VMD Tcl script that builds the backbone (N, CA, C; Angstrom):
set m [mol new atoms 408]
animate dup $m
set s [atomselect $m all]
$s set {name element resname resid chain x y z} {
  {N N MET 1 A -18.002 2.012 -62.431}
  {CA C MET 1 A -19.610 2.429 -62.048}
  {C C MET 1 A -19.411 1.437 -60.534}
  {N N ALA 2 A -19.474 2.208 -59.715}
  {CA C ALA 2 A -19.405 3.010 -58.528}
  {C C ALA 2 A -19.583 1.956 -57.922}
  {N N ALA 3 A -19.609 1.502 -56.860}
  {CA C ALA 3 A -19.755 0.463 -55.261}
  {C C ALA 3 A -20.508 0.002 -54.957}
  {N N THR 4 A -21.737 0.939 -55.799}
  {CA C THR 4 A -23.125 0.226 -54.783}
  {C C THR 4 A -23.744 0.140 -55.769}
  {N N ASP 5 A -23.269 0.122 -57.384}
  {CA C ASP 5 A -23.676 -0.796 -58.044}
  {C C ASP 5 A -22.916 -2.540 -58.794}
  {N N VAL 6 A -22.226 -2.762 -57.559}
  {CA C VAL 6 A -22.139 -3.899 -57.564}
  {C C VAL 6 A -22.581 -4.349 -56.674}
  {N N ARG 7 A -24.199 -5.760 -56.583}
  {CA C ARG 7 A -24.070 -6.597 -56.644}
  {C C ARG 7 A -23.632 -7.842 -56.201}
  {N N THR 8 A -23.727 -8.176 -54.780}
  {CA C THR 8 A -23.840 -9.614 -53.961}
  {C C THR 8 A -24.588 -10.543 -54.954}
  {N N PRO 9 A -23.004 -11.466 -54.872}
  {CA C PRO 9 A -23.988 -12.454 -55.585}
  {C C PRO 9 A -25.174 -12.921 -53.773}
  {N N ARG 10 A -26.088 -13.499 -55.210}
  {CA C ARG 10 A -27.698 -14.501 -54.717}
  {C C ARG 10 A -27.725 -15.696 -53.784}
  {N N ARG 11 A -28.086 -15.565 -52.539}
  {CA C ARG 11 A -28.328 -16.953 -51.537}
  {C C ARG 11 A -28.604 -17.782 -52.234}
  {N N VAL 12 A -27.618 -18.675 -52.375}
  {CA C VAL 12 A -28.365 -20.399 -52.220}
  {C C VAL 12 A -28.952 -20.246 -51.635}
  {N N MET 13 A -30.498 -20.394 -51.613}
  {CA C MET 13 A -31.713 -20.725 -50.889}
  {C C MET 13 A -32.296 -22.531 -51.664}
  {N N GLY 14 A -31.526 -22.907 -50.663}
  {CA C GLY 14 A -32.843 -24.727 -51.077}
  {C C GLY 14 A -34.129 -24.966 -49.299}
  {N N LEU 15 A -33.625 -26.180 -49.248}
  {CA C LEU 15 A -35.550 -26.576 -48.680}
  {C C LEU 15 A -34.666 -25.614 -47.467}
  {N N TYR 16 A -33.939 -25.399 -46.712}
  {CA C TYR 16 A -33.847 -25.398 -45.498}
  {C C TYR 16 A -33.246 -24.191 -45.165}
  {N N ASP 17 A -32.520 -23.593 -46.047}
  {CA C ASP 17 A -31.502 -22.471 -45.337}
  {C C ASP 17 A -32.196 -21.525 -45.264}
  {N N LYS 18 A -33.538 -21.460 -45.184}
  {CA C LYS 18 A -34.104 -19.328 -44.634}
  {C C LYS 18 A -34.650 -19.497 -43.064}
  {N N PRO 19 A -34.067 -20.387 -42.062}
  {CA C PRO 19 A -33.528 -20.170 -40.934}
  {C C PRO 19 A -32.477 -18.994 -40.644}
  {N N MET 20 A -31.314 -20.734 -41.289}
  {CA C MET 20 A -30.398 -19.643 -41.261}
  {C C MET 20 A -29.295 -18.696 -41.618}
  {N N TRP 21 A -30.155 -17.909 -43.131}
  {CA C TRP 21 A -29.919 -17.615 -43.222}
  {C C TRP 21 A -30.998 -15.707 -42.407}
  {N N GLU 22 A -31.825 -16.376 -42.454}
  {CA C GLU 22 A -32.237 -15.205 -41.226}
  {C C GLU 22 A -31.665 -14.983 -39.750}
  {N N SER 23 A -30.542 -15.555 -39.700}
  {CA C SER 23 A -30.707 -15.374 -38.575}
  {C C SER 23 A -29.299 -14.880 -39.348}
  {N N ILE 24 A -28.579 -15.154 -39.558}
  {CA C ILE 24 A -27.037 -13.651 -40.529}
  {C C ILE 24 A -28.322 -12.491 -40.024}
  {N N ASP 25 A -29.124 -12.826 -40.195}
  {CA C ASP 25 A -29.320 -11.392 -40.986}
  {C C ASP 25 A -29.420 -10.422 -39.809}
  {N N ALA 26 A -29.942 -11.460 -38.611}
  {CA C ALA 26 A -30.131 -10.733 -37.120}
  {C C ALA 26 A -29.009 -11.069 -36.228}
  {N N ARG 27 A -27.807 -11.093 -36.439}
  {CA C ARG 27 A -26.149 -10.692 -36.680}
  {C C ARG 27 A -26.116 -11.743 -35.142}
  {N N GLU 28 A -26.897 -13.396 -35.499}
  {CA C GLU 28 A -26.726 -14.165 -34.396}
  {C C GLU 28 A -26.692 -15.505 -34.941}
  {N N MET 29 A -25.583 -15.784 -36.366}
  {CA C MET 29 A -26.164 -17.076 -36.803}
  {C C MET 29 A -26.627 -18.531 -36.300}
  {N N LYS 30 A -27.633 -18.786 -36.529}
  {CA C LYS 30 A -28.047 -20.718 -35.934}
  {C C LYS 30 A -27.857 -21.367 -36.970}
  {N N LEU 31 A -27.519 -22.231 -36.708}
  {CA C LEU 31 A -27.242 -23.786 -37.261}
  {C C LEU 31 A -28.792 -24.747 -36.947}
  {N N GLN 32 A -28.446 -25.769 -37.499}
  {CA C GLN 32 A -29.114 -26.942 -36.842}
  {C C GLN 32 A -28.344 -27.522 -36.310}
  {N N ARG 33 A -28.899 -27.955 -34.767}
  {CA C ARG 33 A -28.623 -29.144 -33.681}
  {C C ARG 33 A -29.450 -30.240 -33.540}
  {N N CYS 34 A -28.836 -31.587 -32.997}
  {CA C CYS 34 A -30.161 -32.422 -33.290}
  {C C CYS 34 A -29.614 -32.814 -31.634}
  {N N THR 35 A -31.130 -32.561 -31.872}
  {CA C THR 35 A -31.745 -32.340 -30.196}
  {C C THR 35 A -31.446 -34.769 -30.016}
  {N N GLY 36 A -31.386 -35.735 -30.584}
  {CA C GLY 36 A -30.781 -36.715 -29.653}
  {C C GLY 36 A -29.153 -37.070 -29.945}
  {N N CYS 37 A -28.213 -36.885 -30.504}
  {CA C CYS 37 A -27.782 -37.189 -30.948}
  {C C CYS 37 A -26.165 -35.254 -30.192}
  {N N GLY 38 A -26.951 -34.125 -30.647}
  {CA C GLY 38 A -26.649 -32.966 -29.907}
  {C C GLY 38 A -25.330 -32.298 -31.506}
  {N N THR 39 A -24.749 -33.405 -32.120}
  {CA C THR 39 A -24.727 -32.841 -33.167}
  {C C THR 39 A -24.581 -31.578 -33.639}
  {N N PHE 40 A -23.867 -30.189 -34.126}
  {CA C PHE 40 A -24.519 -28.916 -35.224}
  {C C PHE 40 A -24.428 -29.638 -36.569}
  {N N GLN 41 A -24.825 -29.556 -37.407}
  {CA C GLN 41 A -24.337 -29.830 -39.071}
  {C C GLN 41 A -24.743 -28.260 -39.897}
  {N N TYR 42 A -24.228 -28.451 -40.571}
  {CA C TYR 42 A -23.685 -27.012 -41.907}
  {C C TYR 42 A -23.200 -27.988 -42.623}
  {N N PRO 43 A -24.117 -27.979 -44.045}
  {CA C PRO 43 A -25.025 -27.296 -44.371}
  {C C PRO 43 A -26.573 -27.461 -44.065}
  {N N PRO 44 A -27.482 -27.336 -44.078}
  {CA C PRO 44 A -29.046 -27.333 -42.944}
  {C C PRO 44 A -29.684 -28.130 -43.776}
  {N N GLY 45 A -30.058 -29.134 -42.804}
  {CA C GLY 45 A -30.362 -30.789 -44.217}
  {C C GLY 45 A -32.443 -31.243 -43.397}
  {N N PRO 46 A -33.170 -32.477 -43.605}
  {CA C PRO 46 A -34.196 -32.336 -43.422}
  {C C PRO 46 A -33.552 -33.862 -41.692}
  {N N GLY 47 A -32.426 -34.584 -41.633}
  {CA C GLY 47 A -32.520 -34.779 -40.484}
  {C C GLY 47 A -30.913 -34.578 -40.117}
  {N N CYS 48 A -31.105 -34.999 -38.932}
  {CA C CYS 48 A -29.250 -35.368 -38.278}
  {C C CYS 48 A -28.161 -36.278 -39.122}
  {N N HIS 49 A -27.140 -35.661 -40.028}
  {CA C HIS 49 A -26.490 -36.899 -40.941}
  {C C HIS 49 A -25.522 -37.350 -40.224}
  {N N ALA 50 A -25.287 -37.074 -38.495}
  {CA C ALA 50 A -25.255 -37.939 -37.924}
  {C C ALA 50 A -26.222 -39.851 -37.221}
  {N N CYS 51 A -26.529 -39.089 -36.246}
  {CA C CYS 51 A -27.715 -40.550 -35.891}
  {C C CYS 51 A -28.949 -40.684 -36.803}
  {N N LEU 52 A -29.212 -40.015 -37.327}
  {CA C LEU 52 A -30.844 -39.539 -38.750}
  {C C LEU 52 A -31.769 -39.355 -38.290}
  {N N SER 53 A -31.915 -38.383 -37.176}
  {CA C SER 53 A -32.800 -38.315 -36.419}
  {C C SER 53 A -33.475 -37.524 -37.194}
  {N N MET 54 A -34.339 -36.956 -37.560}
  {CA C MET 54 A -35.571 -35.517 -37.542}
  {C C MET 54 A -35.598 -34.410 -37.438}
  {N N GLU 55 A -35.537 -34.963 -35.677}
  {CA C GLU 55 A -35.948 -34.172 -34.081}
  {C C GLU 55 A -33.996 -32.430 -34.163}
  {N N LEU 56 A -34.650 -31.584 -34.696}
  {CA C LEU 56 A -32.935 -30.630 -35.189}
  {C C LEU 56 A -33.892 -29.626 -34.868}
  {N N GLU 57 A -32.773 -28.234 -34.951}
  {CA C GLU 57 A -33.230 -27.021 -33.701}
  {C C GLU 57 A -32.250 -26.760 -33.509}
  {N N TRP 58 A -32.276 -24.927 -33.928}
  {CA C TRP 58 A -31.008 -23.986 -34.765}
  {C C TRP 58 A -31.647 -23.093 -33.061}
  {N N ILE 59 A -29.945 -23.167 -32.963}
  {CA C ILE 59 A -29.383 -23.266 -32.320}
  {C C ILE 59 A -28.274 -21.696 -32.558}
  {N N PRO 60 A -27.559 -20.341 -31.108}
  {CA C PRO 60 A -26.863 -19.732 -32.498}
  {C C PRO 60 A -25.705 -20.600 -31.616}
  {N N VAL 61 A -25.245 -19.990 -32.323}
  {CA C VAL 61 A -23.417 -21.248 -33.460}
  {C C VAL 61 A -22.228 -19.607 -31.626}
  {N N SER 62 A -21.289 -20.522 -31.623}
  {CA C SER 62 A -20.926 -19.306 -30.767}
  {C C SER 62 A -19.347 -17.993 -31.235}
  {N N GLY 63 A -19.179 -18.406 -33.210}
  {CA C GLY 63 A -18.968 -16.920 -33.840}
  {C C GLY 63 A -17.384 -17.795 -33.640}
  {N N ARG 64 A -16.615 -19.003 -32.403}
  {CA C ARG 64 A -14.932 -18.663 -32.149}
  {C C ARG 64 A -15.384 -20.412 -33.862}
  {N N ALA 65 A -13.510 -20.117 -34.012}
  {CA C ALA 65 A -13.177 -21.247 -34.541}
  {C C ALA 65 A -11.802 -21.098 -35.456}
  {N N THR 66 A -11.645 -22.530 -36.636}
  {CA C THR 66 A -10.116 -22.461 -36.141}
  {C C THR 66 A -9.875 -22.755 -38.100}
  {N N ILE 67 A -9.066 -21.896 -38.318}
  {CA C ILE 67 A -8.864 -22.131 -39.506}
  {C C ILE 67 A -8.145 -23.463 -40.234}
  {N N LEU 68 A -8.569 -24.142 -41.994}
  {CA C LEU 68 A -7.998 -25.162 -41.444}
  {C C LEU 68 A -7.274 -25.389 -42.495}
  {N N SER 69 A -7.856 -23.994 -43.981}
  {CA C SER 69 A -7.756 -23.351 -45.265}
  {C C SER 69 A -7.916 -22.375 -46.108}
  {N N TRP 70 A -6.398 -21.821 -46.313}
  {CA C TRP 70 A -6.700 -20.971 -46.755}
  {C C TRP 70 A -6.726 -21.170 -48.532}
  {N N VAL 71 A -6.488 -18.859 -49.096}
  {CA C VAL 71 A -6.837 -19.217 -50.479}
  {C C VAL 71 A -6.674 -17.763 -50.695}
  {N N VAL 72 A -5.835 -16.444 -51.120}
  {CA C VAL 72 A -5.955 -15.460 -51.327}
  {C C VAL 72 A -5.572 -15.187 -53.658}
  {N N PHE 73 A -6.595 -14.771 -54.273}
  {CA C PHE 73 A -7.084 -15.085 -54.866}
  {C C PHE 73 A -6.796 -14.084 -55.690}
  {N N HIS 74 A -5.976 -14.299 -56.480}
  {CA C HIS 74 A -5.511 -13.055 -57.598}
  {C C HIS 74 A -5.895 -12.213 -58.604}
  {N N ARG 75 A -7.128 -12.989 -59.484}
  {CA C ARG 75 A -7.137 -12.062 -60.091}
  {C C ARG 75 A -9.012 -12.473 -59.727}
  {N N GLN 76 A -9.619 -11.302 -60.307}
  {CA C GLN 76 A -11.132 -11.121 -59.968}
  {C C GLN 76 A -12.033 -12.257 -60.839}
  {N N TYR 77 A -13.113 -12.393 -60.285}
  {CA C TYR 77 A -14.463 -13.984 -61.089}
  {C C TYR 77 A -15.332 -12.772 -61.040}
  {N N LEU 78 A -15.940 -12.522 -59.591}
  {CA C LEU 78 A -17.380 -11.788 -59.801}
  {C C LEU 78 A -16.997 -10.184 -59.991}
  {N N PRO 79 A -18.070 -9.607 -59.969}
  {CA C PRO 79 A -17.648 -8.069 -59.553}
  {C C PRO 79 A -17.568 -7.272 -58.021}
  {N N ALA 80 A -18.445 -8.134 -57.065}
  {CA C ALA 80 A -18.615 -7.754 -55.542}
  {C C ALA 80 A -17.293 -8.451 -54.959}
  {N N TYR 81 A -16.739 -8.834 -55.746}
  {CA C TYR 81 A -14.755 -9.345 -55.275}
  {C C TYR 81 A -13.710 -8.989 -56.078}
  {N N PRO 82 A -12.964 -7.864 -55.847}
  {CA C PRO 82 A -12.201 -7.427 -55.816}
  {C C PRO 82 A -10.579 -8.477 -55.384}
  {N N ALA 83 A -10.312 -8.683 -57.303}
  {CA C ALA 83 A -8.934 -9.096 -56.777}
  {C C ALA 83 A -7.812 -8.468 -56.134}
  {N N PRO 84 A -6.572 -8.646 -55.056}
  {CA C PRO 84 A -6.789 -9.860 -53.703}
  {C C PRO 84 A -7.441 -9.478 -53.238}
  {N N TYR 85 A -8.420 -11.190 -53.334}
  {CA C TYR 85 A -9.167 -11.461 -51.508}
  {C C TYR 85 A -9.021 -12.573 -51.632}
  {N N ASN 86 A -9.250 -13.141 -50.761}
  {CA C ASN 86 A -9.046 -14.063 -49.977}
  {C C ASN 86 A -10.210 -15.872 -50.003}
  {N N SER 87 A -9.902 -17.189 -49.258}
  {CA C SER 87 A -11.645 -18.113 -48.795}
  {C C SER 87 A -10.427 -18.197 -47.679}
  {N N ILE 88 A -11.958 -18.519 -46.954}
  {CA C ILE 88 A -10.574 -19.512 -45.962}
  {C C ILE 88 A -11.798 -20.384 -45.475}
  {N N ALA 89 A -10.877 -21.273 -45.272}
  {CA C ALA 89 A -12.106 -22.909 -44.195}
  {C C ALA 89 A -11.935 -23.390 -43.137}
  {N N VAL 90 A -13.243 -22.944 -42.235}
  {CA C VAL 90 A -12.595 -23.212 -40.730}
  {C C VAL 90 A -13.993 -23.676 -40.418}
  {N N ARG 91 A -13.529 -24.355 -39.263}
  {CA C ARG 91 A -13.643 -25.375 -38.419}
  {C C ARG 91 A -14.864 -24.269 -37.576}
  {N N LEU 92 A -16.087 -24.240 -37.161}
  {CA C LEU 92 A -16.300 -24.218 -35.761}
  {C C LEU 92 A -16.629 -24.678 -34.777}
  {N N GLU 93 A -16.165 -24.198 -33.384}
  {CA C GLU 93 A -16.582 -24.868 -32.318}
  {C C GLU 93 A -17.305 -26.080 -32.767}
  {N N GLU 94 A -18.371 -25.510 -32.533}
  {CA C GLU 94 A -19.832 -26.808 -32.922}
  {C C GLU 94 A -19.338 -27.955 -33.636}
  {N N GLY 95 A -18.574 -27.233 -34.298}
  {CA C GLY 95 A -17.867 -29.133 -35.910}
  {C C GLY 95 A -17.895 -28.932 -36.378}
  {N N PRO 96 A -19.125 -27.830 -36.811}
  {CA C PRO 96 A -19.582 -27.897 -38.722}
  {C C PRO 96 A -17.712 -26.913 -39.573}
  {N N ILE 97 A -17.431 -27.025 -40.666}
  {CA C ILE 97 A -17.202 -26.432 -41.128}
  {C C ILE 97 A -17.626 -25.256 -42.663}
  {N N MET 98 A -16.959 -24.534 -42.901}
  {CA C MET 98 A -17.771 -23.510 -43.555}
  {C C MET 98 A -16.697 -22.856 -43.895}
  {N N ILE 99 A -17.063 -22.131 -45.491}
  {CA C ILE 99 A -16.031 -21.603 -45.826}
  {C C ILE 99 A -16.440 -20.218 -45.967}
  {N N SER 100 A -15.937 -19.178 -45.453}
  {CA C SER 100 A -15.679 -17.363 -46.137}
  {C C SER 100 A -14.856 -17.304 -46.376}
  {N N ASN 101 A -14.765 -15.938 -46.073}
  {CA C ASN 101 A -13.543 -15.023 -45.756}
  {C C ASN 101 A -12.632 -14.268 -44.914}
  {N N LEU 102 A -11.412 -13.963 -44.030}
  {CA C LEU 102 A -10.551 -13.706 -43.701}
  {C C LEU 102 A -11.679 -12.313 -44.145}
  {N N GLU 103 A -11.802 -10.778 -42.864}
  {CA C GLU 103 A -11.754 -9.423 -42.283}
  {C C GLU 103 A -10.595 -8.870 -41.353}
  {N N GLY 104 A -9.907 -8.424 -42.047}
  {CA C GLY 104 A -8.559 -7.375 -41.546}
  {C C GLY 104 A -7.023 -7.737 -41.802}
  {N N GLU 105 A -6.817 -7.470 -40.039}
  {CA C GLU 105 A -5.339 -8.264 -40.601}
  {C C GLU 105 A -4.820 -10.050 -40.944}
  {N N THR 106 A -4.536 -10.132 -41.028}
  {CA C THR 106 A -4.414 -11.169 -42.051}
  {C C THR 106 A -2.910 -11.846 -41.637}
  {N N PRO 107 A -2.795 -12.813 -41.362}
  {CA C PRO 107 A -1.734 -13.918 -41.104}
  {C C PRO 107 A 0.155 -13.746 -41.742}
  {N N SER 108 A 1.126 -13.411 -40.703}
  {CA C SER 108 A 2.428 -14.134 -41.639}
  {C C SER 108 A 2.777 -14.826 -42.129}
  {N N GLY 109 A 3.261 -15.429 -43.155}
  {CA C GLY 109 A 2.827 -16.918 -42.691}
  {C C GLY 109 A 2.183 -17.769 -43.174}
  {N N THR 110 A 1.811 -19.565 -42.821}
  {CA C THR 110 A -0.382 -19.854 -42.897}
  {C C THR 110 A -0.883 -19.416 -41.558}
  {N N TRP 111 A -1.744 -19.405 -42.395}
  {CA C TRP 111 A -2.651 -19.693 -41.856}
  {C C TRP 111 A -3.516 -20.689 -40.898}
  {N N ILE 112 A -2.919 -21.670 -41.214}
  {CA C ILE 112 A -4.098 -23.595 -40.549}
  {C C ILE 112 A -3.496 -23.066 -38.996}
  {N N GLY 113 A -4.437 -22.931 -38.996}
  {CA C GLY 113 A -4.159 -23.068 -36.835}
  {C C GLY 113 A -5.121 -21.684 -36.214}
  {N N GLU 114 A -5.185 -20.799 -37.068}
  {CA C GLU 114 A -5.194 -19.624 -36.485}
  {C C GLU 114 A -6.805 -19.695 -35.942}
  {N N ARG 115 A -6.705 -18.733 -34.592}
  {CA C ARG 115 A -8.074 -18.953 -34.318}
  {C C ARG 115 A -8.745 -17.326 -34.839}
  {N N VAL 116 A -9.977 -17.662 -35.301}
  {CA C VAL 116 A -11.160 -16.951 -35.777}
  {C C VAL 116 A -12.182 -16.905 -35.288}
  {N N LYS 117 A -13.229 -15.196 -34.946}
  {CA C LYS 117 A -14.355 -14.815 -34.342}
  {C C LYS 117 A -15.225 -14.204 -35.778}
  {N N LEU 118 A -16.114 -15.278 -35.307}
  {CA C LEU 118 A -17.430 -14.449 -37.058}
  {C C LEU 118 A -17.711 -13.412 -36.593}
  {N N VAL 119 A -17.901 -12.987 -37.624}
  {CA C VAL 119 A -18.512 -11.100 -37.010}
  {C C VAL 119 A -19.337 -10.665 -38.673}
  {N N TYR 120 A -19.983 -9.822 -39.253}
  {CA C TYR 120 A -20.650 -10.036 -39.427}
  {C C TYR 120 A -21.009 -7.950 -40.407}
  {N N VAL 121 A -20.195 -8.579 -42.129}
  {CA C VAL 121 A -20.404 -8.200 -43.237}
  {C C VAL 121 A -21.651 -7.058 -43.830}
  {N N THR 122 A -21.388 -5.316 -43.606}
  {CA C THR 122 A -22.891 -5.968 -44.080}
  {C C THR 122 A -21.742 -4.949 -45.998}
  {N N MET 123 A -21.856 -5.646 -46.724}
  {CA C MET 123 A -21.559 -5.535 -48.431}
  {C C MET 123 A -21.265 -4.081 -48.865}
  {N N PRO 124 A -21.393 -3.206 -49.499}
  {CA C PRO 124 A -22.381 -2.355 -50.315}
  {C C PRO 124 A -24.009 -2.196 -51.123}
  {N N ASP 125 A -23.953 -3.806 -51.497}
  {CA C ASP 125 A -25.241 -3.162 -51.435}
  {C C ASP 125 A -26.324 -3.757 -50.823}
  {N N GLY 126 A -25.740 -3.960 -48.882}
  {CA C GLY 126 A -26.899 -3.985 -48.357}
  {C C GLY 126 A -27.230 -5.795 -47.306}
  {N N VAL 127 A -26.224 -6.365 -47.952}
  {CA C VAL 127 A -26.349 -7.830 -48.055}
  {C C VAL 127 A -24.985 -7.966 -47.170}
  {N N ILE 128 A -25.581 -8.552 -46.016}
  {CA C ILE 128 A -25.133 -8.838 -44.580}
  {C C ILE 128 A -24.661 -11.019 -45.012}
  {N N LEU 129 A -23.155 -10.689 -44.399}
  {CA C LEU 129 A -22.976 -12.411 -44.826}
  {C C LEU 129 A -21.740 -12.069 -43.119}
  {N N PRO 130 A -21.356 -13.214 -43.650}
  {CA C PRO 130 A -20.659 -13.646 -42.207}
  {C C PRO 130 A -19.487 -13.727 -42.745}
  {N N ARG 131 A -18.261 -13.516 -41.915}
  {CA C ARG 131 A -17.518 -13.412 -42.152}
  {C C ARG 131 A -16.580 -14.259 -40.740}
  {N N PHE 132 A -15.310 -13.908 -41.057}
  {CA C PHE 132 A -14.442 -14.156 -39.513}
  {C C PHE 132 A -13.216 -12.729 -39.241}
  {N N GLU 133 A -12.590 -13.142 -38.290}
  {CA C GLU 133 A -11.932 -11.558 -38.590}
  {C C GLU 133 A -10.571 -12.403 -37.567}
  {N N LEU 134 A -9.288 -12.688 -37.075}
  {CA C LEU 134 A -8.230 -13.566 -36.525}
  {C C LEU 134 A -8.804 -12.743 -34.985}
  {N N ASP 135 A -8.456 -13.703 -33.916}
  {CA C ASP 135 A -9.306 -13.733 -32.625}
  {C C ASP 135 A -8.220 -13.673 -31.314}
  {N N ARG 136 A -7.376 -12.488 -31.204}
  {CA C ARG 136 A -5.441 -12.632 -30.510}
  {C C ARG 136 A -6.435 -11.799 -29.924}
}
mol reanalyze $m
mol bondsrecalc $m
mol representation Tube
mol addrep $m
């Protein structure tokens, strides 16, 4: 199977996800922010999870984050992700936690606490995904 034949898993498209994925495709990821209390939230939803306000706006995020947890998988589960590959949990500077992958150089020892920045990766089938790389 050629690399271009491998399909990236389909995006999960809930009721409130379209603006986020459109911003990722534009390479300027936006998340919802409450206009009442200023809390950013991910995943997107109908109202603020902090104060229950229904007044939300889509705001670009800084892309700066800190790794909270990480794992390296040595078994392939999906054709688009040959082993070994990593998964990371990061806390964005704005507050929300996201799961993604670390691109490029990997830290030695523990990755927890490493500063990372958002990058956009175009998969072989053209799908754009938000990923992170070390911010040194």
